[in-house]
C-alpha positions in Angstrom: -210.3 144.5 -117.7 -212.7 142.2 -117.8 -210.3 139.3 -117.8 -208.1 140.7 -115.0 -211.7 140.6 -113.0 -212.2 137.0 -113.8 -208.7 136.2 -113.0 -209.1 137.4 -109.7 -212.5 135.7 -109.2 -210.6 132.3 -110.5 -208.3 132.9 -107.8 -210.5 133.4 -105.0 -212.6 130.6 -105.7 -209.3 128.3 -106.1 -208.4 129.6 -102.5 -212.1 128.8 -101.3 -211.9 125.9 -102.7 -208.8 124.8 -100.8 -210.5 125.8 -97.4 -213.0 123.5 -98.3 -211.0 121.0 -98.9 -208.9 121.5 -95.9 -212.0 120.4 -93.7 -211.5 116.9 -94.9 -208.6 115.4 -92.9 -209.0 114.7 -89.0 -207.2 116.4 -86.3 -204.2 114.9 -86.1 -201.6 115.6 -83.9 -201.2 119.3 -84.7 -198.1 121.0 -84.2 -197.5 123.4 -81.5 -197.0 126.6 -82.7 -195.4 129.6 -80.6 -196.7 133.2 -80.3 -195.7 135.9 -81.1 -192.9 134.4 -83.4 -190.5 135.9 -86.3 -191.0 134.2 -89.8 -188.8 133.6 -92.5 -189.6 132.2 -95.8 -187.5 131.8 -98.9 -190.2 131.3 -102.1 -189.9 129.9 -105.9 -192.4 129.9 -108.1 -193.7 130.9 -111.5 -196.2 133.7 -112.5 -198.0 134.3 -115.7 -198.9 138.4 -116.9 -201.3 139.4 -118.6 -199.4 140.4 -122.4 -202.6 142.1 -123.7 -202.1 144.9 -121.4 -198.5 145.7 -122.3 -198.7 148.9 -124.5 -196.9 148.3 -127.7 -195.4 144.9 -127.2 -196.2 141.8 -126.1 -194.3 138.7 -124.0 -192.2 136.1 -125.6 -192.8 134.0 -122.3 -196.0 134.7 -120.7 -195.0 132.3 -117.7 -191.5 133.0 -115.9 -189.6 131.9 -112.9 -190.2 134.1 -109.9 -187.9 134.0 -106.5 -187.3 135.8 -103.8 -188.6 135.7 -100.0 -190.7 136.7 -97.3 -189.9 138.4 -93.8 -192.5 138.8 -91.1 -194.0 138.9 -87.3 -196.7 137.0 -86.0 -198.4 138.8 -82.8 -200.8 135.7 -82.6 -201.1 132.3 -84.2 -203.6 133.4 -86.9 -202.1 136.6 -88.3 -198.7 137.7 -89.7 -197.5 141.0 -91.2 -195.0 140.5 -93.9 -192.4 142.2 -96.3 -192.6 140.5 -99.6 -189.7 140.7 -102.1 -190.4 138.7 -105.1 -188.3 139.0 -108.7 -188.5 137.5 -112.2 -187.5 138.0 -115.8 -189.7 138.1 -119.0 -188.6 138.5 -122.5 -190.9 141.5 -124.1 -191.6 141.3 -128.1 -191.5 144.9 -129.8 -192.2 144.0 -133.6 -189.4 141.3 -134.3 -187.1 142.5 -131.7 -186.9 140.6 -128.0 -186.0 142.5 -124.8 -185.4 141.5 -121.4 -187.8 142.8 -118.9 -187.3 142.2 -115.1 -190.1 143.0 -112.2 -189.7 143.3 -108.8 -192.2 143.5 -106.3 -191.6 145.0 -102.9 -194.8 144.4 -100.9 -196.4 144.8 -97.2 -198.7 141.9 -96.9 -201.3 140.8 -94.4 -201.7 137.0 -94.0 -204.9 135.3 -92.1 -204.3 131.8 -90.8 -207.5 129.4 -90.2 -205.4 126.9 -88.3 -207.2 126.9 -85.0 -210.6 126.2 -86.9 -209.4 122.9 -88.2 -206.9 121.8 -85.4 -205.1 119.8 -88.1 -201.5 119.7 -89.8 -202.7 121.7 -93.0 -205.1 124.4 -93.2 -206.0 127.5 -95.6 -204.6 131.0 -95.4 -205.8 134.1 -97.2 -203.4 137.2 -97.9 -203.6 140.5 -99.4 -201.7 143.8 -99.4 -200.0 146.6 -101.4 -196.5 148.0 -102.5 -194.4 148.8 -105.8 -193.7 147.0 -108.8 -190.1 148.0 -110.0 -189.8 147.6 -113.9 -186.6 147.6 -115.7 -186.2 147.1 -119.6 -184.9 148.7 -122.8 -188.0 148.0 -124.7 -189.0 150.8 -126.8 -192.0 151.1 -129.2 -192.4 154.6 -131.1 -189.9 156.2 -128.9 -191.6 155.5 -125.7 -190.6 152.8 -123.3 -193.5 150.1 -122.7 -191.8 148.6 -119.6 -190.2 150.6 -117.2 -190.7 153.1 -113.8 -192.5 152.0 -110.7 -196.1 151.6 -109.8 -198.2 150.8 -106.8 -199.3 147.1 -107.1 -201.8 145.4 -105.1 -202.6 141.7 -104.3 -204.9 139.2 -102.9 -204.9 135.3 -102.6 -204.2 132.2 -100.5 -203.5 129.0 -100.3 -202.6 126.0 -98.0 -200.0 125.9 -95.2 -198.7 122.4 -94.0 -196.9 122.1 -90.4 -193.8 120.1 -90.8 -192.5 120.8 -87.5 -192.1 123.0 -84.7 -190.2 125.6 -86.6 -190.9 124.7 -90.0 -194.3 125.0 -92.3 -194.3 124.4 -96.1 -196.8 127.4 -98.1 -198.5 126.8 -101.2 -199.4 130.2 -102.5 -202.1 131.4 -105.1 -202.0 135.1 -105.7 -203.3 137.6 -108.3 -201.4 140.7 -108.7 -202.1 144.0 -110.5 -201.5 147.4 -111.4 -202.5 150.2 -113.6 -199.9 152.7 -115.9 -201.0 155.4 -118.3 -198.7 156.3 -121.0 -198.7 158.9 -124.0 -199.0 157.1 -127.3 -199.6 158.8 -130.3 -200.5 162.1 -128.5 -203.2 160.3 -126.6 -202.8 159.0 -122.8 -204.0 155.6 -122.8 -204.4 153.4 -119.5 -203.8 149.8 -118.8 -203.8 147.3 -116.3 -201.3 144.7 -115.5 -202.3 141.5 -113.7 -200.6 138.4 -113.0 -201.5 135.2 -111.3 -198.5 133.8 -109.3 -198.1 129.9 -107.8 -195.5 129.5 -105.3 -193.9 127.6 -102.5 -192.4 128.7 -99.4 -190.6 127.2 -96.5 -191.5 128.9 -93.4 -189.2 129.0 -90.6 -190.4 130.2 -87.5 -188.4 132.2 -84.9 -190.4 132.5 -81.3 -189.9 135.5 -79.2 -190.0 135.7 -75.2 -192.0 138.0 -73.4 -189.6 140.8 -73.8 -189.7 140.3 -77.7 -186.4 138.5 -77.9 -185.8 135.5 -80.1 -185.9 132.2 -78.0 -183.7 129.2 -78.7 -186.0 126.9 -80.4 -186.8 123.9 -78.2 
């Protein structure tokens, strides 16, 4: 639990550092953004899970490819509500046996962007939210599956947005995701916290909305 808290502190420190760094560039012809707008963002990256919390097993590859996407709505320039779907596959070691383990996260996330403060093409943002972590694997230890079922997960983090053009931005995201589970092993209920650090890149595509809430043709 202490290592998980330390990781979250590192994520927050990195996000704060990115925000401080964003002050450096001078305001240089910021891209005009329309609000409200819809947002679509294909995403790919890497996440690293804490293998010490895996009951009855360990991770063969702590870091794994993660991919998916985000879809959201921004009522104002600074705030976006997003549905996030990310999935990735690790391999779990139980004794000498290796099993494939897939984790899929479906989350509601809120992102606050500090674009107006910097008036530049790149600026920091923070995000936090909650959702479901869906796990699937045949790995077993002493007759108990070590990586299955669904759990409520939480995340917090942030990163840097870079406006490439009116409808498109590049997103560098650093997040910490965590959830807890309780399993009965050897007649004793054991609780563990699963924690991951995720680094990902997303390409945000914005669709402006008219006053009636309908998508407009991009100018």
